[in-house]
N, C-alpha and C positions, 0 to 999 in steps of 0.2 A: 422345606425339606421333608421327605417322607421318612418316618421313623420305622426301623426294622426291629422286630422283637424276635429273638431266637429262644426257644424253650428247650432246655437240656434235661433229659431224664437220666440222672446218674448220681452217684455210682450205685449199681445194683448187683446183687448176687443172691441166689437162694441159699438158705442155711439148712443143712441136714439135721443139725442138733439144735443149736440156738445161737443167737448173735454173739460173735466173738468167742465161741467155744472152740477149744483146741481139738474137739472131736468132729468138727464139721468136715464133710467129705465132698469131693467133686463127683458125686454119683449120678446115676441116670435120673433118679427121683428129682434131684435139683435141676438138672439140665432140661428135663422135659417141662418142669414148672416154668423155667425161664423162657423156653420156646413158646409156651402158652401165653405168658406175659407179653412177649414181643409181638404176638399177633395183635394185641391191643395197641402197641406202639404204632404198628403199621396202619391199622384201621383209623388211627387218629393222627396221621402224619401231618395234617394241616395245623395241628396244635403242637405236636412233639417233633421238633426239627432235628434234634440230635439225641443220642443215647450212648451210654458207656457201661460196660461190665467192669468190675474192679473187685479185688486187685488183679493185676495182669500176670506178673512173674513171681515165682518162689523157688528157693533152693530146697531140695528134699532134706538136707541136713542142717538147715538153718533158716527158719521162716518165722515171721512175726505173727501171722494169722493165716487162717484158712477158712473158706475155700480160695483158690487162686486158679486162673484160667490155664496157665502154662507152667509146668514144673521142669526143673533142670537139676542135674548134678554137674560135676566138673567136666563131663565128657558127653553126656546125653541130654536129650530134651524130648518131652512128649506133650501133646495136647489132650486136655480132658474132654469128656463128652460135652461139657459146657463150651469149650473152644470150638468144637465142630458145629454146635448149634449156631454160635456167632458167625462162623465161617459161611454156613449155608445162607444165613440172612444177608451177609455182606455181599455175597456173589449173586444174589437173586433179589435185588432191591426193587426193580421196576422204576418207572418214571412218573406214573400216575396211579393213584389209589383207585381201586374198583370196589364196589359194594358186593358183599357175598352174604346172602340171606337164606334163611330157612323159615318158612311160614312168616315171611315179612320181618324177621328178626335176625340181627347179626348173630353169627355163631360164636358165642362167648361162653361155652361150657355146657350147652344142652347135651345131655347124655354123655358128658365127658369130652365133647368135641369143641375145639377152638379152631378158628380159621381166619385167614386174611387173603386178599387178592390184590394184584396190581397188574399194570400193563407196562411193558417195556417198549416204548415207541421206537427206540433205536433198532430193535430187532423184530418188531411186530409179534411179540410173544406175550401171552397171558401167563402170569406166574401165580400159582395157587399154593398156599401153605396150609397144612392140616396137622393138628396136634390131637392125638387120641389118648387121653389120660385114663380111659376106662380099661377094663380087663376083657373086653369083647371086641370082635371085629365090628366096624361101623360101615355100612354100605349106603351109598347115596347115588342118585342120578344127578349129574352135573349139567346144568343148562347155561351155556355161555350166551346169555341174552345180548343181541346186537351183533353177534358174530355169525357170518353166513357159512364160511368153510374154514376148516383147519387142515393141517397136514395129517396123514394117517397114523403117525406115531408121535409120541411126545417123550420128553426126557423126565426121569423120575430119580430123586435122591431120597433115600429112606434111612433113618436111624430107628432101631427098634430093639427092645429087650423086654423080656417078661420078668427080669430081675431088677427091681428099682435100686438095688444097692450096688450094681455093677459099676466098676471104675476102670479107667486106664492106668497104666503104670509104666515105669522105665523098661520093664521086661516084657510088657504087653501093651505097647503104646497105641495100638489101633483096635483094641478089643471091641470098643463101641465107637464106630465111626460111620460116615455115610456110605451107603452102597448105591451105586448108580445102575439104573436099568431103563427099560423102555416100556411104554404103555401103548397098546393098540387103540386107535381112535377110529371112529366111523368116517372121519373127514367132514362131518357136519358139526353142529353146535351142541350136541348132546352125547354124553357117554356115561357109563357106569363106573363107579370107583368104590373099592373096598379099602378101608384104612385099618391096618393091623392094630391090635391092642398095644398100648405102651409105645407109641411111635410118633415120630415127627417126619412128615412127608412133604417134599417140595416137588411141584410139577411145573414144567415149562412147555407151553403148547403154542406152536407157531400158527398164527392166523393168516388166511389168504384173502 
């Protein structure tokens, strides 16, 4: 009988103040740190089979600890920036891990840039994720090695803020949430990309 080993990375959440502090916030500083961390989970998907953010839910008037991914009162609910990071990852998983390198090295924080890549064989789409933790635009030429042609537009989802302390709330539930747009492509396997400072960006590119 073949033994199956499943490796579970959990439970995790970035702390804005310190562990178990009542002053921890679900701010963008924490959410973008988690986005960067999760590029590592994706790059090592052959080792990390499952992962989980925690805690999940909390009531604004009666909670045991913070941060928490989703907050409620008796009538309303909102997702934190951390929630939207998790959502973008869950909807853009891919089926096969691809390597993404710069100068033959994985992008693991060089100049503040973290990245991962995957292929969704069900849709023939390359999925690229970039986390720019720096305070400057980062521009790169992307070379999809092994791809001959792509569609001339791709889908992009971006979360970005220059304020690392920004949070969502019951009164402003989507203050920081993904914005969908399109990117013009040449139809070939190379294109230029600029990633905004303090941002998490997901691209889906259809290959032909």
